[in-house]
C-alpha positions, 0 to 999 in steps of 0.5 A: 642760866636763870631766866631774866638774869642780868649780869653786873660787873660783879657777876662778870668779875666772878665769872672771870675768877671762877672760869678764867682758866678755861680761856687761858687753857684754850688760848695756850693750846691754840697758840701752841698748835699754831706754832707747831703748824707754822714750824712745819710749813715750808718756806716759799720765796718770791723773786720779781723783775720789772720790765718796761716798754721802750719806744721805737728808735724811729719817731712815729711821725716817720714810721708808724708801728705795726703793733700799737696795742696797749701793754695790757692787751700785749700781756694778755696775748703773751701770757697765753703763749708763754704759759702754754704747756710746751714752754712751761714744761721746758722750763720745769725740766731745764731748771728741775722744778717741782721735784717732789711732785714729779717724783710722786708721778704727778701728771705733768699737766698738774705740775704745769698748772701748779707752776701757772699758779705760782707765776704772777704779773702785774701792770704798773703804770702805762709802760711797765709791768712786773713778773714774779715767781714763787718757789721753795728755793731762793736761787731757783726762784731767781733763775726761773724769774729771769727765764720768764722775763727773757721769754716775755722779751723774746716772745714780744719781739717774735710776735711783733715781727710776725705781726709786721710780716703778716700785715705786709704779706696780707697788704701785698695780696690785697694790693695785687687783688685791688690792682687786678680789679682796677685794671679790669675796670680800666679796660672795661671803661676804655672799651666803653669809651671806644665803643661810644666814642662820640656819645660821651658827655664830655664830647657834647660841646664838640658834637654841638660845634660839629652840628653848627659847623655842618649847618653853616656849611649847609647854608653856604652850600644852599647859597652857592646852589641858589647862585648856580641855579640862577647862573643856569637859568641865565645860561639857558636863556642865553642859549634859547636867545642864540638858538632863536636866531637860527630856528623859529620855535613852533610847536610843529615838526622840526624845521628842515635844514637848508639845501646843501647843508652837511650832515654835521650841520644838520645834526647840530640843527637837530640837537638845537631843535631837540633842546627847544622841544625839551624846554616845552614838552616832556620826553614822551611827546611825539615831537621829542621822540621824532627829534631824538630819532632824527638825531640818532639817524644823523649821528649814524650817517655822520659816523659812516661819512667819517669812516669812509673818509678815513678809508679813502684818506680824504678830508671831509668837505667843509661846510659850505653854507655856514656864515661867520656870524652863524659860526660865532653864534654856534660857538657861543651856544657851544660855550654856553652849553659847556658852562651849563654842563659845568654848572650842572656838575657843580650843582650835582657836587653841591647836592652830594655835599648837602646830602653828606652834611645832612647825614653828618648832622643826623649822626651828631644829633643821634649822638646827642640824643644818646648822651643821657643814657651814656652819661648814666653809664659813665657815672656808674662806671666812673663811680666804681672806678673812683672807689677802686682807685681810692681803695688801691691808693689807700692799700698802696700807702698802707703797704708802704707803711707796713713794709717800713714797719716790718723792716723796723721790727727786723732791725730790732729798733721797734718798740720792745720790752727791756728789763729795768729791775732784774730778778734777785735772789730773795733774802727772806721767805715770802710765805708762810707768815708765821707771826700771823699764823701764831696770832691766828691760833692764839685768837682762835684759842681765845675765841674757843675759851670764851665760847666755852665759858659762855656755854657753861654759864648758860647751863648754870642755873644756881643762885649766886646773888640775893637779887636772883632769889627775890626776883625769881622766888618772890619771897623775902630773905630772912637771914644769910648764912655765911660760907663756912670753909674748913682748913682742908678745903682752904688748903685745897683751894690754895693749891688749885689756884697755885697750880692754875697760876703756875700753868698759866705762867709756864704757858706764857713763858713758853709762848714768849720763848717760842716767839723769841726763838722764831724771830731769832731764827728767821 
């Protein structure tokens, strides 16, 4: 190509006139090759079926489904199961698919992979999807698509039932474990409550009430003891007053008994004297010790007299020197002593009761003091127990729901797949698209022809116009010599053009005939 050359419309027309046959030839060759290739390609048929998800027969408000995955997730799971080698190999053998490949001893793994490539599924909407299969025979394609659809439906039912059963079994095991841990914690909590029965926070009011009751009883016992002590003092004064009429109190020795008094009278007088001395002196005082010794001697003498009387069968001699007034005073002294003994006994009982009540108050106070520690322990145990109880109740409710869902799936009234549009035998092939192949071959030939024309023009460095000469050589043109063609050359050019036109016409007619035949046949 000449440097700086610019093509005009006349140049383009000249190029088309001179080199257009190249484009036509390559176009015809490309179209012919495409037609030949498309005729040799085998027909492939596609059959498809539409499957929808039918909701479960029982409303979700009553029974919640065990499987609630979206249809995309369900298809992903089912695809891995259905497109496994064992499933597809069984279909290949049952329907005798890919006979040429198996006859050529192609490994079964490659045949199965080929079938995976021919299977396709597509989700349509929220609750439906299509399953399609591409093969060489229309009837076989239909049967294979039906078999795949049935596998999707059966595998979905089996997978949902297995999921429901596994969920139910898992919840059963978890429920048993939660129940065991709950029972163990209940025993631990019960053992703790039994061990620290009165120290629990819930018994604080009862403990305070018990302390208040004990304190009230202590106050009552204290008042009663004060009254008893006052009563004893009164009785002591009364005895002293009565005995003062019989014995003159002095710090000296014990007064002697009247002449002729019996041993019993002497013993009674000695006891009265001892009581008077004990009011003034301690037990270690010599007068007190002498009086006790005299009382022991008189008691021994009195016992000997009574034993001798019992041996002789005679009654002891009556007191000769006891006047009625003295006897009355002695009786009053005796009654007062009995009353004082009774008061002493009551005081001893009151003291014992006070001691017991003080122990009760101390015991309940110790329980109150231990309550903060017990409260912390009980809160921790109760918190753990509440957590376990809530977990157990939740698992129990879920187990019941899982059992209902499993029963729902066993009865086949749960959500399931259903064929809405069954597979049909295709009436025309799915591929190859021969029209597209033919047009592609023609387009490729046309592109090749244009490239060749451009290449030849790029290699052409001849002058074809006056402007090229003036622009490149920069010399004026003095004259133009016209092209002189002889008759022989003219005839030869005519034949070449006629042959070219004939070849183009034949190519066009042949292409049209081939396309017409293909349309009529297929």
